[in-house]
C-alpha positions in Angstrom: -56.2 71.7 14.7 -55.0 70.8 11.3 -53.6 73.8 9.3 -52.8 74.0 5.7 -51.2 76.6 3.4 -53.0 77.4 0.1 -50.2 78.6 -2.4 -51.9 81.1 -5.0 -49.7 81.1 -8.0 -51.5 82.1 -11.4 -55.2 81.6 -10.5 -56.1 84.4 -8.2 -59.8 83.6 -7.8 -61.5 82.3 -4.7 -65.0 81.1 -5.9 -63.7 78.0 -7.7 -60.1 77.6 -6.9 -59.0 74.3 -6.8 -56.3 74.6 -4.5 -58.1 76.5 -2.0 -60.9 74.0 -2.3 -58.5 71.1 -1.4 -57.0 73.1 1.6 -60.5 73.8 3.0 -61.5 70.2 2.8 -58.2 68.9 4.6 -57.6 71.4 7.3 -59.6 73.7 10.0 -57.5 76.4 9.3 -56.2 77.7 5.9 -53.3 80.2 5.3 -53.8 81.6 1.9 -50.1 82.7 0.5 -48.9 84.3 -2.2 -45.2 84.8 -2.7 -43.8 87.5 -4.9 -40.9 85.7 -6.5 -37.8 88.0 -6.4 -36.7 86.0 -9.8 -39.6 88.1 -11.5 -37.7 91.0 -11.9 -35.5 89.4 -14.3 -38.2 88.0 -16.4 -39.5 91.6 -17.4 -42.8 91.2 -15.3 -41.8 93.6 -13.1 -42.5 96.7 -15.5 -45.0 99.1 -13.9 -48.2 98.2 -15.5 -47.7 94.5 -14.7 -46.6 95.5 -11.2 -49.6 97.5 -10.8 -52.3 94.6 -12.1 -50.6 92.0 -9.7 -50.9 94.7 -6.9 -54.5 95.2 -7.9 -55.1 91.3 -8.1 -53.7 90.6 -4.9 -56.0 93.2 -3.2 -58.9 91.9 -4.7 -58.0 88.3 -3.5 -57.3 89.9 0.0 -60.8 91.5 0.0 -62.5 88.2 -1.4 -60.8 86.2 1.4 -61.5 88.8 4.2 -65.1 88.6 3.3 -64.9 85.0 4.0 -63.2 85.3 7.3 -59.4 84.9 6.1 -56.7 87.2 4.8 -53.9 86.8 2.3 -50.3 86.4 3.5 -48.1 87.9 0.9 -44.3 87.3 1.1 -41.3 88.1 -1.0 -38.5 86.0 -1.9 -37.7 82.4 -3.2 -41.3 80.7 -3.5 -39.8 77.4 -2.1 -38.2 78.9 0.9 -41.1 81.4 1.8 -43.6 78.9 1.5 -41.5 76.4 3.8 -41.1 79.4 6.0 -44.9 80.2 6.4 -45.8 76.5 6.7 -43.2 76.4 9.7 -44.6 79.5 11.2 -48.1 78.4 11.0 -47.5 74.7 12.0 -49.1 73.6 8.6 -49.1 69.9 8.0 -49.8 70.4 4.3 -49.1 72.9 1.5 -51.6 73.0 -1.5 -50.3 74.4 -4.9 -51.8 74.1 -8.5 -49.9 71.8 -10.9 -48.2 73.0 -14.0 -46.3 76.2 -14.9 -47.4 79.5 -13.2 
């Protein structure tokens, strides 16, 4: 079975997400992933209101994925390291991520 990781960054929608769509076209099993980058705390993003907004957004994304038979995997750490770790743990052959800054 082909497995692919769909790494969510700034675009946390399901209905028209190009990363998720590409992963679904390529693999029988897709692992939706969001990595809370530990570097965020140094950027000022980790203030309470923004952190609460992110938590609510991730909960909404997980709810939407569960309604479609999936679930969101959330990790904390370096984005590249955690993405590689999840890919290795799941046997994913590909990782899909949106281009550009997130």
